[in-house]
N, C-alpha and C positions, 0 to 999 in steps of 0.2 A: 098538393093535397087533393085527395080523391073526393069526388062528389058523394053526397049522402047515399044515393041509390047504389053506387058501386060498393061503398063500405058495407051496406046492408047485405049485398050479395056475397061479399067476402066472408062476413060473419056467419051467414047461413051455410055456406059451403064448408067452412071450418067446423061448425057444429055437426054437420052431416058426416064429415070425415071422422070425427071423434066417435060418433055413434057407430059408424060402419066398421072401424078397425079396432076399437076398444083398447085393451091393454097392449095390443101389438103395435100401436102407433107410437113411434119414437119422436117424430117431429113432423109438423105440417107447416110448410113455408110458402109464402107468396114471394115471387121473384119477377124480374123483368121490368117492363115499363111501369106497371102498377105499383112497384116498390120504389119508383124514382119519380122523375118529373116529365117523362115523355108520354105518359098515358093519355089517350084521347078517348073519352067516353063514346061508346057506340062504334068505335073503330078498332081499338086495341083489345087484344085478348087478355084474359086473366090467367096467369101462369102459376101453377102450384107444383111443389115437389113434396111427395109423400115418402117419408122414411119410416120403414118398418124394421122390426128386429130381424125378420126373415120373410121374404115374399113367398107366399104359397098360392097355389091355384085358386083356393077359396077366396083370396083377396082379389084376384082378377075377376072372378064371378061377381063379387060384391060391387066392385067398381063399375062393372058393365051395367049394372042395374041403375046406377046413379047418373052415368054419363049423358044420356039423352037430355035429361033435365038441366044438367050443368051446361051443356053446349048451348042451350036456348038462352042462357043468361050471360053468354060470352066467355065461358070457361074453356080453355084449351085442354086437350087430354093431358092429365098430369104426368109428371115423371114419377114412376113407382120404383123406389130404391130400397135397399136394405144396408145394414152396416158393412157387411162384407163387400158389397158392390162399391160403396163409397171409398173403402180402403184400397181396393185392388184396381179400380178403374181410373184412377187419377192420371195415369200415363196416357190413356187413350181418349179421354174426354177432358183435357186440361182447360180448353176454352170454355166449355159449358160450366164446369165447376167453378172456374175463376169468375165467370160472369155472375153466377149465383152468389158466390162469396162477396163480390163487390156491391151487389144491390139486391137485398132481400129483407124480408120481414118475417120473423117467427110468429106464427099465429097460435101454435100449441107445441108444447114439449121442449126438447133440448135444442140448444144452439149447436148444430153439427157442422155448419159451413164456415163460420167465422174463423175457426182455428185450423181449417184445412190448408195444408201446404201443397202447392202445385209447382212442379219442377219447370223452370223457365225453358229448359231444353225442349220439353214436350210442347210448350206453347209455340216455339219456333217451327217445329215440324208440322204441327197442325195448321198453322197460319198459311204456310205455302201450299199444303195439300188442299185446304179448303178453297183457297183463291183459284188455283188451277182447275180444280174439279168443278167449281161453280162456273168458270168461264166456258168449259167444255159443255156443261149442261145448258147454259144460256144459248150457245150457238145451236145446239140440237133442238131446243124448244122453239127457238124462232123459226127454224125450218118446218116445225110441225104446226105451230099456231099463229104464224105471222099474219094470216088473213083475218084472224079473230082478234079484233082490237080490244075487246073487253078482257080476254085471257092474257093478251100481251101486256096490258096495263097492270093486271094483277101480278104477272111475272116480274115486271120491273120493280113494283113496290115491295114484293116479297123478298127479292134478292138483294136489294140495296142494303138492308140491315146486315146481311152477311159480310159485306165488304167494310162496313163500319166496325163490325166486331174484329175483323182482321186488322184494321187500323188501330183499334184499341189494344190489341195484342202487341202490335209494334211499339206503341207508347209505353206499355208495361215493360217490355224488354229493354227499351233504350233509356227511359227516364224514371222507371219505377213508380210512375204516377198512374192513377186508376180513375179516369173520368168515366162517368156513367151516361151522361146525356149525349145523344147522337151528334148533335151539332157541335158540342164542345170537342168531341173526339175528332170530327172532321176539321174543325178550326185548328186544333193543335197539330194534326198530321200535316195539313197544308203549310202551316208556319214552319214546321220542322224541316220540310223538304223544299220550301219556297216554290210550291206548285199550287195548282188550282184544279178542283174537280167540280165545275159548275153544274154539270148534269146530275151528279150524285146529290149535290146540295138542293137542286130543284126537286128531285124525287123525294128527298127527305121532307121538303116543305109540303109536297102533296100528301105524303104519308101522315104527316103531323097535322094536316088540315090548314096550313098557313099559306099554301100556294095552289095554283090551278095548273092543269096540264099544259095549256098554251099551244106549243108547236106540234107539228105532225108527229105522231108517235113513232113512225119509222125513223125520222130524223133523230128523235130522242134516243131510240134504241141504238142507232149507229154510233152516236156520240158516246153513249153509255159504254158500249163495247170498247171503244177507243180508250176511255178512262180506266176501264177494268184492266186492259192490257198494260197500260202505263203503271197502274198500281202494282200489278204483279211484278213488273220489271223492277220497280223501286224496292219492293219487299224482298225480292230475290237477291238483290245486290246488297241490301243494307241490314237484313236481319242477321244477328250474330250466329255463327255456328255453335254447336254444343261445346262448352268449356272455353268459349271465346268471349271477350268483352267488347270488342270493337266491330266495325263493319267487316264483312267477309270480303276477301279479295276476289276480283273478277278475273277468273282464269280462262275465260272463253276467248 
């Protein structure tokens, strides 16, 4: 349950969105941690999806006027979508749409995400692409900001959610279950593979405010990269290929 201050902010933003977009507004949706149980007041962003009949340049200008005030109260830049985009982009944004579908709250208008169908084959492609791309990015960013401990800490906390989402996709593909809470996802993934990711668990604790940094951040980063590589190897070997139901064969 969200605290009263956050609920007041959400209601205010929803009212402003209705005023801003008027009859063009199809749906205004809260998604992410604020629609679940991982929200941390003062730390977590408020994520919204705005669905319009058709996005026009005038809508961008209107949103531009409101964003500075919204950012001050913890609102991330919303997703601005229209019906055509929702219909045609499910193959290239399967993870994002599936995550919204699994954990959201309609604040105004139609329920457009609950009935959305996402092809499991597309989840498989995006999972591996995201994992490998994030690993390359982590290596490059450490080379750039390794001496800046504050930026390095922010990089770790920002990236760990990506890998939990990848684990969530794996669980969806293999068990058809859809856990939303970060630690529940990590728990089930570790149990499924009989493995352990202590550094990722530690970073989630820091992100959720239940743990402190502790060890030297260089040691944490090195261990984190090792776990990321191990995760990628597991996903690469175990995610089903399109039109397959079991683990893919290791042909290398």
